[in-house]
Every structure is written in C-alpha cells, then in structure tokens.
C-alpha positions, 0 to 999 in steps of 0.5 A, spaced: 667 267 533 672 268 529 672 276 525 677 280 521 676 287 519 673 287 512 677 288 507 680 295 505 677 298 513 680 302 517 685 300 522 685 301 529 689 306 534 693 300 537 696 299 530 704 301 529 703 308 525 707 306 519 702 300 518 696 304 519 699 309 514 700 303 509 694 300 510 690 307 509 693 308 503 692 301 500 685 302 502 684 308 497 688 305 492 684 298 491 678 302 491 682 307 486 682 300 482 676 297 482 674 304 478 680 303 473 678 295 471 671 298 472 672 304 466 676 298 462 674 295 456 672 288 456 677 286 450 683 289 455 687 286 461 685 288 467 692 287 470 695 291 464 690 297 466 692 297 473 699 296 471 700 303 467 699 307 472 705 303 476 711 306 474 717 300 475 713 294 475 717 289 471 714 283 467 716 276 467 715 273 461 714 266 460 718 262 455 712 258 449 709 253 451 710 254 458 703 257 460 698 253 460 700 250 467 701 256 471 694 258 467 691 252 471 694 255 478 700 252 479 703 258 484 710 256 483 713 259 477 720 256 476 725 259 473 727 254 467 719 257 464 722 264 465 723 267 457 725 274 460 725 280 464 722 287 462 724 291 467 729 296 468 731 297 474 730 289 474 726 288 480 728 285 486 726 280 491 720 281 495 717 286 489 711 285 485 711 283 478 706 281 472 707 274 469 706 275 462 705 269 456 710 269 450 706 275 447 707 279 453 700 278 455 699 278 463 696 271 466 697 274 473 701 277 477 706 275 483 712 276 488 719 276 485 725 272 487 732 274 484 736 268 487 730 261 489 729 257 484 721 259 484 723 266 480 716 268 482 710 266 486 704 267 483 698 271 488 693 272 483 690 271 475 688 275 471 680 273 470 681 274 478 683 280 478 678 282 472 672 279 477 675 282 484 680 288 482 681 291 490 687 285 490 690 286 483 697 288 485 696 291 491 699 285 497 696 288 503 690 288 501 690 282 497 694 279 504 687 281 509 682 278 503 686 271 504 687 270 511 679 273 512 677 267 507 682 261 511 678 264 518 671 263 514 674 256 511 676 253 518 669 256 522 665 253 517 670 247 518 668 248 526 674 250 528 676 252 534 671 248 538 669 247 545 673 240 544 679 243 540 683 249 539 689 246 536 689 247 529 692 250 522 689 257 521 694 258 514 696 251 509 701 255 505 699 253 497 693 250 500 690 257 502 693 261 496 699 264 501 705 260 498 710 260 503 706 262 510 703 256 515 700 259 522 698 254 527 693 257 532 694 253 540 689 256 544 690 264 544 697 263 540 698 264 533 705 260 532 707 263 524 712 259 520 716 263 514 719 259 509 719 264 503 723 271 502 716 274 501 713 273 508 719 276 511 718 283 507 711 282 509 712 280 516 709 286 520 702 286 515 701 278 517 702 279 525 697 285 525 692 281 521 693 274 524 693 278 531 686 280 530 684 273 529 678 273 535 682 270 541 689 271 539 693 274 544 701 272 543 704 271 536 710 266 536 715 267 529 718 262 527 722 262 521 726 257 517 733 258 516 735 252 511 729 254 506 730 262 507 738 261 505 735 258 498 730 264 498 736 268 498 736 270 506 741 269 511 737 269 518 742 266 522 744 273 526 736 274 526 734 274 533 727 274 535 724 277 540 724 273 547 716 270 547 713 271 554 710 263 554 715 257 552 708 252 553 702 252 552 696 248 553 691 246 547 685 242 547 684 237 541 678 232 541 677 233 548 684 231 551 689 236 553 696 237 550 702 242 553 705 244 547 712 247 547 713 253 542 720 251 541 718 244 539 719 240 532 716 244 526 710 249 530 710 245 536 704 240 535 702 235 529 695 238 527 696 234 521 693 228 524 687 230 530 682 226 525 687 220 525 688 220 532 681 220 533 679 214 530 685 210 533 681 213 540 675 208 537 679 201 536 683 202 542 678 199 547 681 193 552 687 194 547 695 193 548 697 199 544 704 201 542 705 208 539 713 208 535 715 214 535 709 218 539 713 225 540 709 228 546 704 223 546 698 225 541 696 218 539 698 214 545 694 219 549 687 218 544 688 210 545 688 211 552 682 216 553 679 210 548 679 205 553 686 201 551 688 196 557 695 198 556 699 203 552 706 204 551 709 210 548 716 210 544 720 216 542 727 218 542 727 226 544 727 226 552 724 233 552 718 231 548 717 225 553 718 230 559 711 233 555 708 227 554 709 225 562 706 231 563 700 231 558 698 223 562 698 227 568 694 233 565 689 228 563 688 225 569 689 218 566 692 212 570 699 211 569 698 203 570 695 204 564 699 208 560 707 209 560 712 213 555 720 209 554 726 213 551 728 210 546 730 208 539 724 205 534 728 200 531 732 197 537 725 197 541 721 193 536 727 189 535 728 187 542 720 185 542 720 181 536 726 177 541 722 176 546 716 175 543 711 180 545 706 183 541 700 188 541 694 189 538 694 195 535 701 199 533 702 206 531 708 208 526 709 215 525 716 216 523 719 224 522 721 225 515 725 220 513 725 223 506 726 231 505 728 232 498 727 227 492 734 225 492 734 221 498 727 218 497 731 211 495 735 211 501 729 213 505 725 207 502 729 202 505 728 205 511 720 206 511 721 198 509 725 196 514 721 200 520 715 197 517 718 191 517 719 190 524 713 194 526 708 188 523 713 183 526 710 186 533 703 186 531 699 179 533 696 176 527 690 179 525 691 186 529 691 193 527 697 197 524 697 205 522 702 206 519 705 214 516 709 217 512 710 225 512 715 226 507 712 229 501 717 227 497 714 219 498 707 221 499 706 224 491 712 219 488 706 214 489 711 208 492 709 208 499 704 202 499 708 198 495 714 200 500 709 197 506 708 190 501 715 190 500 715 190 509 711 185 509 714 181 504 720 181 508 716 181 515 713 174 512 706 178 514 701 179 509 697 186 509 691 188 508 689 196 506 682 198 511 683 205 511 687 211 507 688 217 510 692 224 508 692 231 513 685 233 517 681 238 513 684 244 515 690 242 511 687 244 504 690 242 498 690 245 491 689 241 486 693 245 482 699 245 487 699 237 488 706 238 491 703 240 497 700 234 499 705 230 504 702 226 509 700 219 508 696 215 513 695 207 512 690 202 517 692 195 516 690 189 518 697 185 519 696 177 518 
C-alpha cells in the first residue's frame, strides 16, 4: 500500500540536513498559519492575513474582466491578463506571489515567472486557503499535500496492482502541480520537469517521491526546450548517472522492458486501457500495429490470441526492446514480429500487394506540437489514416490515435478522419471514443490538459 508522511510530519534522518531543516520550519509555520487564519474575521481575506506577516511578498494584479477564469480554477495566469505587479524589489522567477483582482483583493497565490508567457502558475485559491490554511503561501507543505493526494487517488484506482506497476502518479495540471509529471515504473520514479518552479523545488520533490512506498530509484528528466521558454538554460547541466538504464514493468499482466532514456518518460501509460481493449478484440485476427514503439498494442494483441501480429516502427532501439518483450512474455515468434521501416512506405507497399488486416492500430508520434502547425499536421494525419483504412479488410477495425493536444483540443480530429475515409474511398463508423487512462486526470478548468484522442472505427 502506498503511503506518504502525514503533511507537516517529521522528516527521517536520511534526508539531507538542509531539506530536513526546511521541512521542520515549514511545518511550524503551517501550524502558525492555521492559527492566524482561524483568528481572522470572516470578512477579511485569509491570504491577506497571512501575507501581512511576510515581508516582500509581491502582488500580481489582474486586469479588469480577466479575473473570473482564474477564480474558476484555471491555473495558468498569462502575461496578457496582468495589469500591474506591486512589490519592491520585483519578484524573481520561482517566488511565491499573491494574485489579486483589480481591487487588489487576493483570489489566490502561485509561483511567479518573469520570462514565461505564463506569468504565474496558480497553486491555491483564496477559498481553499480559508478552508485549509496549512498550505497557504507554503510551497513545501502544499507539495507534500498534493503528492499525498495523488498517491491516494491512484490507490483508489487500483494502482499499482498485481498485474500493473507502470502508471502515472502525477499528471501536471490534473493533479494541480502544473509543470510536473511523475511516472512510476516498478520501483523507479521518472520525474519530468517542464517548469522553472519544478527545478527550484527539485530537492523537495525528489525527497517526497522517494517516500512513496516501493520507490527505490529516481530518474530526473528535465524538458530542456520548454525550460528554455521558462528562462532556464539547462544545456550545460548533467544529471547524475543512473544506476539502471532499463527497468522491467508489468501492464495488464504483460511484461515490458522500458528504457529510462526513451521517448518522453520511457513508456506511454496513457494508452493502457485501450491496449487492454485491443487484447479483447484480437482473437484469431490478423493485426497490424503501425508506429508500435516497443510493442504496446502488438503484445496485447498477441496475448489476446491474435493469429498473426506485425509491428512497424522507424526506431531501431525501440524495436530492439519490442523483440526482447516477445521473449520476456514467452510469445510465439512465429505469430508476432516487428519490422523497422517508415509507416507511409510500409502501408503503400502493402496496398500495392493488396495485403489486408482484420485489425489495424495507428498511433503516430505528436504531429501537431503547436496550434500554428495544426493545418499542416491535419494533412499528415489525413494521409496516414487514408493509407491505414486501405489496409483494413472490408468490415475490419481501425484504432486511430492522436497525441497532439492542438489536434484534440481543436475538435477536428474526427473531421480529419472523415476526410481520410473520403480519400480512401471507404466508409467509417465510430464504435468507441477514448482518451488517456484514468491515472491521467484532467482539470476541467484547464481543458488544454486534454491531449490524447483514440477512436475505434469499423471500416467498410
């Protein structure tokens, strides 16, 4: 069972002295904060009461008419919504600041960034600070509470389990820690950092994650390009060498070898539920897994009793792992194989030879990383899907995916699929629509966190 130290508890002696001292001071200040707010009048602001005791706390004042979206919970305060900043000296990136409406009444607090297009990442609203002041204006205590909450949520979802020990523990805005992702792979926690504040609190984050039951190793993976937009150049930084480069995990009873230096965090846990669904559809079928990476869908299809499975990917290193996964799962290599090649070229070759499959999975890499390339990416998605539909036998199934947030949020992926069907001269029917697995929560106040689209189609 997963457990963390109770919020404000004593740090074990193994923690570096500096971190232990900080946590002890924060625990004391959190208790004092609770007493301060309890004594405050009901008409006053909880955050104002606490801020009065902190010298040099800056206030970010929002423009008139720009407040409600943030009161409703959107965590990303963009610079265009800011009217002025009160405070001398001005706040530095990573500093705690109050966020206030046009009358300078606080609506919440967050972490400031002087460079990013997101001026503040809101961490707690005024109403929350009044209900639970122990975390107010206190990032270390809030981190502990949010990570503990994330652990409890995954436990309630049955993660980890006897059959699955690869899952997402923290999903950025979905767990109200914008810019922080933590994936668990057996006893390894891979921490992906994409915000300046995450780098600032690196020591505390590593400590808290290491206290999750069963975690023995931490792998820190900063997103250099995104952090550069946050004002941090980490190109010269070198993370300490990891004691392991691969780890063996289990998903739905299937064993995978995960590279800790692979794409993203090393494994795509977001498709876990869809991979399981594929296993239920595969008995006695001919299955083609396009852009298969390390064989996620292909292995599930083989375990589900597919007659024959082929996986296609352009990455030789990913396919090396996929082939090792065949051995790890004691699958018949005569029924499952992986081929290195370009997806477009492979499908065009199959069409020319009139090769057809009962079930095709198309899960390409992110083609639209930003809205400005959405139009060109839509054309690529349309062409890929048109080819995929032409290698599905009439009446067969196509599971097609997009992990591009810009595509998913535009709401045009299904229209793109329909355009692909017209190109291919095929008729499609939607049988199932899905997104990321349930350990990837989405904050409805921040729909931009929704990125994965997955459609199961019947192709006639």
